[in-house]
Rosetta silent file (secondary structure, phi, psi, omega in degrees, C-alpha in Angstrom):
SEQUENCE: MTRCRPKKSLGQNFLVDKNTARKIVHQLALRPEDTVLEIGPGQGALTQLIHGQVEEFIALEKDWQLASELKKKWPDLDLINGDALLFYWAKLKKVRQLKIIGNLPYNVASPIMWDLFSQLPTFKRAVFMVQKEVGLRLVARPKNKTYGALSVWVQNFVRPQILFFVGPNVFFPRPKVDSAVLSFEPKKEVMGRVQAQKLSRTVKLLFQFRRKQLGRILRTYWNERIKFWFEEHEISPRFRPEDLSPEQIRSLAQVIF
SCORE:     score description
SCORE:     0.000 S_00000001
   1 L     0.000  130.824  179.641  171.227  287.214  -14.022 S_00000001
   2 L   -63.548  133.613 -179.444  172.303  290.256  -11.997 S_00000001
   3 L   -74.994  128.188  173.365  174.979  289.324   -9.491 S_00000001
   4 L  -102.340  139.983 -179.214  173.923  289.687   -5.856 S_00000001
   5 L   -68.749  135.636  179.206  176.633  290.007   -3.265 S_00000001
   6 L   -60.147  139.582  179.605  176.972  286.881   -1.098 S_00000001
   7 L  -103.654  118.312  178.908  175.511  287.288    2.386 S_00000001
   8 H   -61.179  -34.131 -177.745  177.602  285.888    5.210 S_00000001
   9 H   -63.727  -23.749  179.338  174.519  285.734    7.417 S_00000001
  10 H  -102.835    4.950  179.076  173.000  283.162    5.030 S_00000001
  11 L    62.619   36.134 -174.292  176.234  281.209    4.582 S_00000001
  12 L   -81.314  121.663  169.246  176.218  281.919    0.844 S_00000001
  13 L  -131.317  105.888 -172.709  179.030  280.493   -1.281 S_00000001
  14 E   -81.439  133.359  175.315  177.894  280.524   -4.898 S_00000001
  15 E   -72.620  124.981 -175.746  178.931  277.726   -7.242 S_00000001
  16 L  -122.057   -4.817 -178.605  180.595  279.367  -10.246 S_00000001
  17 L   -92.540  118.437 -175.039  182.309  276.465  -12.018 S_00000001
  18 H   -66.986  -37.280 -179.812  180.227  275.197  -14.946 S_00000001
  19 H   -64.196  -41.834  178.107  181.932  271.809  -15.166 S_00000001
  20 H   -64.894  -41.359  178.707  181.224  271.084  -11.493 S_00000001
  21 H   -60.327  -44.962  179.262  177.612  272.202  -11.938 S_00000001
  22 H   -63.008  -39.284 -179.009  177.155  269.846  -14.904 S_00000001
  23 H   -64.979  -39.262  179.270  178.731  267.004  -12.965 S_00000001
  24 H   -67.885  -48.406 -178.731  176.344  267.507  -10.034 S_00000001
  25 H   -62.674  -35.792  178.975  173.209  267.718  -12.186 S_00000001
  26 H   -58.478  -34.264 -177.667  174.294  264.614  -14.113 S_00000001
  27 L   -69.613  -14.407  179.472  174.152  262.624  -10.853 S_00000001
  28 L   -79.578  -14.108  178.137  170.433  263.355  -10.542 S_00000001
  29 L    51.111   60.171 -174.491  169.776  261.182  -13.633 S_00000001
  30 L   -68.647  144.719  172.629  166.979  263.420  -14.893 S_00000001
  31 L  -128.426  152.584 -177.307  164.053  262.187  -16.958 S_00000001
  32 L   -56.528  -30.943 -177.232  161.424  264.362  -18.692 S_00000001
  33 L   -82.903   -1.277 -177.835  158.659  263.079  -16.394 S_00000001
  34 L   -72.910  153.843  163.817  160.546  264.060  -13.214 S_00000001
  35 E  -109.008  130.179 -178.821  159.653  266.845  -10.805 S_00000001
  36 E  -113.859  134.474  171.187  162.750  268.555   -9.425 S_00000001
  37 E  -112.086  121.785  175.063  163.033  270.531   -6.206 S_00000001
  38 E  -106.642  126.208  178.917  166.151  272.674   -5.895 S_00000001
  39 E   -96.810  120.671  178.193  167.035  273.897   -2.409 S_00000001
  40 L    66.116   61.085 -178.202  168.928  277.184   -2.375 S_00000001
  41 L   -65.386  -20.857  177.272  169.428  277.818   -6.108 S_00000001
  42 L    61.695 -121.100 -179.272  171.405  280.991   -5.382 S_00000001
  43 L   -92.025    4.478  171.378  172.535  282.529   -8.653 S_00000001
  44 L    91.995   21.716 -179.372  171.222  279.620  -10.709 S_00000001
  45 L   -60.304  -41.598  177.506  174.338  277.570  -11.530 S_00000001
  46 L   -86.401  -35.041 -177.265  172.365  274.324  -11.269 S_00000001
  47 H   -54.693  -45.929 -175.783  169.012  275.881  -12.150 S_00000001
  48 H   -65.627  -22.476  179.229  170.040  276.785  -15.695 S_00000001
  49 H   -87.221  -19.401 -178.195  171.032  273.169  -16.391 S_00000001
  50 H   -96.420  -35.419 -175.028  167.756  271.742  -15.081 S_00000001
  51 L   -56.168  130.013  179.186  165.272  274.289  -16.448 S_00000001
  52 L    85.868   -3.985 -177.236  163.363  272.960  -19.451 S_00000001
  53 L   -98.506  -14.149 -174.327  164.556  269.390  -18.897 S_00000001
  54 L  -132.992  167.309 -176.562  161.750  268.161  -16.621 S_00000001
  55 L   -65.024  -42.736 -179.832  157.967  268.252  -16.279 S_00000001
  56 E  -142.264  139.926 -176.534  157.952  270.480  -13.194 S_00000001
  57 E  -132.370  118.089 -179.823  160.698  272.501  -11.523 S_00000001
  58 E  -113.870  135.638  177.723  160.348  273.943   -8.007 S_00000001
  59 E  -124.283  133.380  179.549  162.971  276.193   -6.403 S_00000001
  60 E  -113.939  110.445 -175.602  163.124  277.061   -2.695 S_00000001
  61 E  -130.286  125.609 -178.118  165.190  280.199   -2.026 S_00000001
  62 L   -77.322  -37.532 -176.507  165.357  282.118    1.278 S_00000001
  63 L   -73.649  113.608 -174.436  167.078  285.256   -0.079 S_00000001
  64 H   -65.898  -30.970  178.527  164.303  287.470   -1.510 S_00000001
  65 H   -66.657  -44.875  177.900  166.736  289.345   -3.783 S_00000001
  66 H   -66.144  -40.457  178.898  167.972  286.118   -5.356 S_00000001
  67 H   -59.458  -41.529  178.918  164.419  284.798   -5.576 S_00000001
  68 H   -63.640  -43.338  179.987  163.389  287.935   -7.459 S_00000001
  69 H   -66.036  -40.169  178.904  166.297  287.628   -9.903 S_00000001
  70 H   -63.085  -40.703 -179.404  165.586  283.936  -10.510 S_00000001
  71 H   -68.487  -33.473  176.724  161.938  284.695  -11.263 S_00000001
  72 H   -65.243  -41.586 -176.892  162.922  287.427  -13.708 S_00000001
  73 H   -75.866  -38.614 -179.286  165.173  285.056  -15.628 S_00000001
  74 L  -126.924   81.982 -176.042  162.817  282.047  -15.527 S_00000001
  75 L   -59.075  -26.666 -178.864  159.219  283.350  -15.189 S_00000001
  76 L   -86.538    0.268  179.205  157.773  279.831  -15.423 S_00000001
  77 L   -70.374  130.684  176.200  159.858  278.587  -12.481 S_00000001
  78 E   -79.413   90.743 -171.079  157.700  277.527   -9.514 S_00000001
  79 E  -102.990  128.850  177.300  159.641  279.621   -7.026 S_00000001
  80 E  -111.118  117.236  176.557  159.069  279.568   -3.268 S_00000001
  81 E   -88.462   93.140 -175.609  160.678  282.419   -1.329 S_00000001
  82 L  -158.149  172.014 -176.627  161.086  280.634    1.995 S_00000001
  83 L   -95.891  121.642 -179.484  163.425  279.137    4.565 S_00000001
  84 L   -62.383  -25.197  178.959  164.285  275.457    4.089 S_00000001
  85 L   -70.182  -21.049 -177.829  164.704  275.132    7.866 S_00000001
  86 L  -109.777   -0.285 -174.002  161.013  275.966    8.312 S_00000001
  87 L   -73.933  138.928  179.318  159.629  274.207    5.248 S_00000001
  88 L   -91.466   94.258 -171.720  157.041  271.472    5.791 S_00000001
  89 H   -64.502  -28.249 -176.685  158.510  268.740    3.592 S_00000001
  90 H   -62.247  -19.554  179.852  155.585  266.367    4.061 S_00000001
  91 H   -66.772  -13.509 -179.146  153.450  268.564    1.796 S_00000001
  92 H   -96.472    7.104 -175.808  155.435  267.134   -1.137 S_00000001
  93 L   -58.871  -31.869 -175.405  154.550  263.491   -0.383 S_00000001
  94 L   -88.796   -2.096  178.645  152.079  263.293   -3.242 S_00000001
  95 L   -74.349  123.812 -178.320  154.495  264.676   -5.851 S_00000001
  96 L   -84.089  148.657  176.181  155.390  261.873   -8.250 S_00000001
  97 L    53.142   43.857 -178.124  158.917  261.255   -9.502 S_00000001
  98 E   -82.714  126.709  173.422  160.368  263.860   -7.123 S_00000001
  99 E  -123.395  144.005 -171.709  164.107  264.431   -7.242 S_00000001
 100 E  -124.300  140.904 -178.149  165.883  266.928   -5.009 S_00000001
 101 E  -144.346  154.392  176.622  169.126  268.812   -5.535 S_00000001
 102 E   175.888  148.038  168.308  171.013  271.590   -3.826 S_00000001
 103 E   -96.743   94.352 -169.729  174.263  273.209   -2.827 S_00000001
 104 L   -80.140  132.942  176.316  173.334  273.403    0.855 S_00000001
 105 L   -56.249  136.839 -174.735  174.764  276.208    3.023 S_00000001
 106 L   -57.055  -36.217 -172.184  177.273  274.705    5.419 S_00000001
 107 L   -77.651  -10.592 -178.297  175.648  276.208    8.528 S_00000001
 108 L  -129.919    1.748 -174.575  172.204  274.662    7.930 S_00000001
 109 H   -59.566  -45.886 -176.240  172.831  271.522    5.850 S_00000001
 110 H   -63.270  -50.282  179.121  172.562  269.046    8.739 S_00000001
 111 H   -65.518  -31.443  176.685  169.229  270.246   10.183 S_00000001
 112 H   -62.595  -48.199 -178.692  167.732  270.526    6.679 S_00000001
 113 H   -68.536  -35.750  178.011  168.593  266.900    5.902 S_00000001
 114 H   -56.105  -47.157 -178.774  167.523  265.752    9.381 S_00000001
 115 H   -75.975  -45.325 -174.727  164.003  267.069    8.760 S_00000001
 116 H   -59.631  -50.437 -174.683  163.714  266.366    5.037 S_00000001
 117 H   -67.172  -29.447 -179.876  164.643  262.680    5.107 S_00000001
 118 H   -83.968  -29.428 -177.222  162.320  261.914    8.026 S_00000001
 119 H   -90.220  -22.836 -172.290  159.348  263.921    6.734 S_00000001
 120 L  -128.347   83.010 -177.187  159.529  263.044    3.041 S_00000001
 121 L   -84.884    2.105 -170.709  160.066  259.315    2.383 S_00000001
 122 L  -101.545   -0.271  179.035  158.577  259.428   -1.124 S_00000001
 123 L   -71.972  159.301 -177.172  161.283  261.185   -3.147 S_00000001
 124 L   -89.482  -41.134 -176.739  163.185  259.159   -5.744 S_00000001
 125 E  -163.107  146.346  174.926  166.698  260.535   -5.409 S_00000001
 126 E  -131.532  145.302  175.500  168.528  263.487   -3.881 S_00000001
 127 E  -132.573  118.848 -178.015  171.935  264.971   -4.681 S_00000001
 128 E  -126.992  145.277  168.993  173.432  267.494   -2.270 S_00000001
 129 E  -105.143  127.129 -177.677  176.730  269.300   -1.962 S_00000001
 130 E  -135.872  173.590  173.874  177.737  269.821    1.671 S_00000001
 131 E   -59.542  139.908 -176.093  180.864  270.494    3.687 S_00000001
 132 H   -54.504  -42.063 -179.532  183.249  267.541    3.355 S_00000001
 133 H   -59.898  -41.004  177.928  183.255  266.937    7.114 S_00000001
 134 H   -66.740  -41.723  178.275  179.445  266.665    7.111 S_00000001
 135 H   -57.946  -41.894  179.561  179.575  264.333    4.114 S_00000001
 136 H   -67.455  -34.685  177.217  181.929  261.989    5.946 S_00000001
 137 H   -68.214  -36.779 -177.703  179.621  261.976    8.984 S_00000001
 138 H   -62.531  -34.338 -176.505  176.625  261.138    6.805 S_00000001
 139 H  -102.501   -0.591 -175.404  178.212  257.926    5.495 S_00000001
 140 L   -61.944  146.091  177.694  180.186  256.966    8.632 S_00000001
 141 L  -111.423  167.767 -177.859  179.734  253.471   10.045 S_00000001
 142 L   -53.803  154.584  179.344  180.035  252.218   13.649 S_00000001
 143 L    67.610   25.331  177.412  183.388  252.291   15.467 S_00000001
 144 L  -121.471  138.594 -175.127  184.417  255.376   13.482 S_00000001
 145 L   -65.765  -19.006  178.468  185.140  258.708   15.174 S_00000001
 146 L   -89.480   -5.070 -179.440  182.953  260.546   12.634 S_00000001
 147 L   -77.455  127.656 -177.968  179.987  258.255   13.378 S_00000001
 148 L  -159.903 -158.080 -175.869  177.323  260.003   15.432 S_00000001
 149 H   -58.315  -43.416 -179.417  173.702  261.100   15.785 S_00000001
 150 H   -63.568  -41.940  178.631  173.500  262.476   12.227 S_00000001
 151 H   -58.444  -50.081 -176.734  174.922  259.235   10.786 S_00000001
 152 H   -63.520  -47.858 -176.770  172.415  257.079   12.689 S_00000001
 153 H   -61.663  -54.026 -175.928  169.402  259.261   11.943 S_00000001
 154 H   -62.395  -43.678 -175.970  170.039  259.719    8.218 S_00000001
 155 H   -70.926  -11.393  173.677  171.009  256.088    7.567 S_00000001
 156 L   -82.797  -12.684 -179.241  167.721  254.911    9.069 S_00000001
 157 L  -114.128  -32.335 -174.753  165.834  256.762    6.325 S_00000001
 158 E  -138.908  168.286  172.758  168.137  256.816    3.286 S_00000001
 159 E  -107.454  104.311 -179.508  171.200  255.226    1.721 S_00000001
 160 E   -87.896  146.178  178.377  173.858  257.947    1.452 S_00000001
 161 E  -144.726  129.717  175.076  176.820  257.678   -0.886 S_00000001
 162 E   -76.888  126.904 -179.199  179.723  260.051   -1.465 S_00000001
 163 E   -94.037  -48.029  176.838  180.071  260.675   -5.204 S_00000001
 164 E  -167.141  165.686  178.963  183.050  263.027   -5.319 S_00000001
 165 E  -105.622  154.796 -175.994  184.830  265.831   -3.477 S_00000001
 166 E  -132.538  135.044  178.764  185.057  269.466   -4.552 S_00000001
 167 L   -83.324  170.837 -176.711  187.715  272.050   -3.714 S_00000001
 168 H   -68.016  -21.045 -171.636  187.100  275.663   -2.618 S_00000001
 169 H   -70.313   -7.410 -179.160  188.087  277.148   -5.990 S_00000001
 170 H   -92.254    3.109 -178.041  184.704  276.380   -7.619 S_00000001
 171 E  -116.896  158.014  166.776  182.894  278.838   -5.319 S_00000001
 172 E  -134.228  123.903   -8.987  182.611  282.573   -4.846 S_00000001
 173 L   -70.352  162.563 -178.399  183.574  283.517   -2.242 S_00000001
 174 L   -74.652  126.763  174.341  185.907  280.608   -1.637 S_00000001
 175 L   -72.952  168.885 -179.277  185.162  278.684    1.567 S_00000001
 176 L   -92.904    5.449 -177.419  188.011  277.585    3.807 S_00000001
 177 L  -133.744  164.663  174.993  187.051  273.924    3.559 S_00000001
 178 L   -82.768  164.953  178.878  186.440  271.260    0.898 S_00000001
 179 E  -120.622  165.540  176.511  182.991  270.042   -0.086 S_00000001
 180 E  -132.906  140.518  174.963  181.455  266.660   -0.856 S_00000001
 181 E  -105.950  125.866 -176.651  178.703  265.746   -3.293 S_00000001
 182 E  -125.777  152.670  170.793  176.484  262.892   -2.111 S_00000001
 183 E  -108.700  152.842  179.900  173.504  260.974   -3.427 S_00000001
 184 E  -137.873  130.033  174.521  170.636  259.756   -1.249 S_00000001
 185 E  -124.067  130.432 -176.756  168.025  257.131   -2.020 S_00000001
 186 E   -66.927  146.182  175.693  165.156  256.462    0.422 S_00000001
 187 L   -75.203  152.629 -176.893  164.865  253.068    2.048 S_00000001
 188 L   -66.931  -36.652 -179.267  161.812  250.989    1.139 S_00000001
 189 L   -76.201  119.026 -179.933  160.706  250.611    4.740 S_00000001
 190 L   -92.402  125.933 -178.491  158.876  253.782    5.804 S_00000001
 191 L   -83.442  134.600  178.073  159.221  254.617    9.488 S_00000001
 192 L   -70.506  161.568 -176.077  156.085  255.684   11.349 S_00000001
 193 H   -61.277  -44.967 -178.475  155.886  259.052   13.122 S_00000001
 194 H   -65.886  -42.000  178.508  155.927  257.584   16.650 S_00000001
 195 H   -61.915  -40.729  179.156  158.809  255.266   15.803 S_00000001
 196 H   -66.354  -37.776  178.230  160.762  258.209   14.357 S_00000001
 197 H   -63.553  -40.947  178.014  160.114  260.294   17.477 S_00000001
 198 H   -64.611  -40.964  178.921  161.503  257.502   19.661 S_00000001
 199 H   -63.602  -43.404 -179.997  164.561  257.210   17.427 S_00000001
 200 H   -59.469  -46.369  179.389  165.172  260.964   17.574 S_00000001
 201 H   -62.997  -37.574 -176.753  165.047  260.997   21.379 S_00000001
 202 H   -70.169  -46.523 -178.108  167.342  257.973   21.562 S_00000001
 203 H   -65.432  -35.277  178.278  170.105  259.216   19.258 S_00000001
 204 H   -69.012  -38.447  177.606  170.172  262.567   21.059 S_00000001
 205 H   -64.949  -49.542 -174.346  170.322  260.809   24.432 S_00000001
 206 H   -67.640  -44.259 -170.458  173.054  258.370   23.461 S_00000001
 207 H   -87.093   -3.652  169.625  175.380  260.650   21.547 S_00000001
 208 L   -79.151  -12.470  175.915  175.459  263.468   24.038 S_00000001
 209 L  -127.303   44.388 -168.499  177.342  260.906   26.159 S_00000001
 210 L   -60.342  -24.233 -179.300  179.078  259.070   23.301 S_00000001
 211 L   -88.582   -8.561  179.474  182.159  258.137   25.348 S_00000001
 212 L   -86.389  158.648  176.195  180.128  256.608   28.188 S_00000001
 213 L   -74.098  149.224 -177.045  179.023  252.983   28.334 S_00000001
 214 H   -58.887  -39.710  179.876  175.443  252.247   27.321 S_00000001
 215 H   -59.346  -37.758 -179.747  174.609  250.775   30.713 S_00000001
 216 H   -74.681  -40.326  179.843  175.572  254.027   32.450 S_00000001
 217 H   -62.043  -38.673 -174.228  173.743  256.230   29.924 S_00000001
 218 L   -96.372   13.066 -174.822  170.562  254.184   30.311 S_00000001
 219 L   -55.664  -42.709 -177.907  170.804  253.705   34.079 S_00000001
 220 L   -77.504  -12.428  179.624  167.730  255.841   34.842 S_00000001
 221 L  -101.134   -9.706 -167.157  165.731  254.107   32.068 S_00000001
 222 L   -59.770  133.515  175.776  166.796  250.536   32.882 S_00000001
 223 L  -154.301 -176.767 -177.043  164.050  247.918   33.125 S_00000001
 224 H   -64.066  -35.597  179.673  163.391  244.288   32.174 S_00000001
 225 H   -63.224  -44.407 -179.928  162.559  245.172   28.550 S_00000001
 226 H   -68.284  -41.442  177.887  165.879  246.934   28.048 S_00000001
 227 H   -59.317  -44.428  179.746  167.770  244.152   29.838 S_00000001
 228 H   -64.637  -37.664  179.457  166.111  241.559   27.590 S_00000001
 229 H   -59.775  -46.498 -179.797  166.948  243.623   24.497 S_00000001
 230 H   -62.123  -41.589 -179.924  170.687  243.567   25.338 S_00000001
 231 H   -67.390  -44.222 -177.955  170.596  239.829   25.999 S_00000001
 232 H   -62.581  -38.040 -177.911  168.588  239.070   22.855 S_00000001
 233 L   -92.786    2.545  178.772  170.972  241.062   20.622 S_00000001
 234 L    54.600   46.724  179.332  174.071  239.772   22.450 S_00000001
 235 L  -116.139  132.276 -179.343  175.220  243.317   23.153 S_00000001
 236 L   -82.633  140.136  174.098  177.077  244.209   26.328 S_00000001
 237 L   -62.132  -11.334  177.739  175.956  247.217   28.412 S_00000001
 238 L   -81.476  -10.916  176.069  179.655  248.095   28.399 S_00000001
 239 L   -63.427  157.802  175.723  179.426  248.970   24.705 S_00000001
 240 L  -105.700  162.679 -178.539  179.381  252.641   23.761 S_00000001
 241 H   -51.443  -38.204 -176.472  176.862  254.309   21.394 S_00000001
 242 H   -70.738   -6.696  177.940  179.349  254.306   18.519 S_00000001
 243 H   -85.802  -15.016 -176.337  179.494  250.484   18.688 S_00000001
 244 L   -94.975  143.330  177.117  175.852  250.073   17.621 S_00000001
 245 L   -75.636  162.478  175.635  174.623  250.114   14.024 S_00000001
 246 H   -55.050  -39.035 -179.445  171.838  252.508   12.923 S_00000001
 247 H   -67.901  -38.619  178.470  169.450  249.562   12.789 S_00000001
 248 H   -66.090  -39.335  179.456  170.356  248.418   16.316 S_00000001
 249 H   -67.963  -37.194  176.080  169.801  251.908   17.706 S_00000001
 250 H   -62.259  -41.608  179.087  166.401  252.111   15.993 S_00000001
 251 H   -65.976  -43.902 -179.947  165.471  248.787   17.602 S_00000001
 252 H   -62.484  -36.267 -178.655  166.751  249.872   21.013 S_00000001
 253 H   -58.490  -31.524 -176.299  164.739  253.113   20.787 S_00000001
 254 H   -74.350  -16.821  177.517  161.496  251.141   20.741 S_00000001
 255 H  -104.702  -12.837  177.696  162.187  249.612   24.179 S_00000001
 256 H   -81.711  -46.708 -174.862  163.578  252.729   25.856 S_00000001
 257 L  -113.607    0.000    0.000  160.649  255.070   25.132 S_00000001
């Protein structure tokens, strides 16, 4: 494959270490009957290890030059030249045995996962490489300084797990930070659209004032339903957002909005 120069505007850091690529693909636990979606295949470090191993292989690449090169090398690849930030993930709901993989650009990884996990509850497993700091936020639990809106949102849809960390030397160009490879498995309980909208509004409301007490944040929303919720769950209005679990915040969202 002809080398394309990395574009800073797209946050491109190409994976060039074959051992790391094999290790990442191994975590997807591929089976011949699987359909794989790769987000941002870049120069094909992961693509070449997946191609020919599964029933159907879809690649979503924003860079038209890279997309063209990928199609030249693998003409049978179902390649979509598009932006993952604008992709309508729900269109893949009917795809059976869907597994997702990608080395996600640091500057867009969080919003991609925010949309994907909420819109597509039917995938079997996902494996993503992201910035280490983002990885730690994804798995953070309450009363931790890295715990925030992204932690709450993602953990209400999937079970994230850090698999291993990766240094800058496996990329070209080398980033200035470490990376983390995580797996994600969807939760059995599928959240409805209205319930998800309420959760989204709640996590954004609470964590923009994360150091304030819940009672003060919710002062303009306060009513008997919210008061009863705090009493029923034995939670003090003096608690802060970071004291509540993802499940508690989802429950609270249903009485706020």
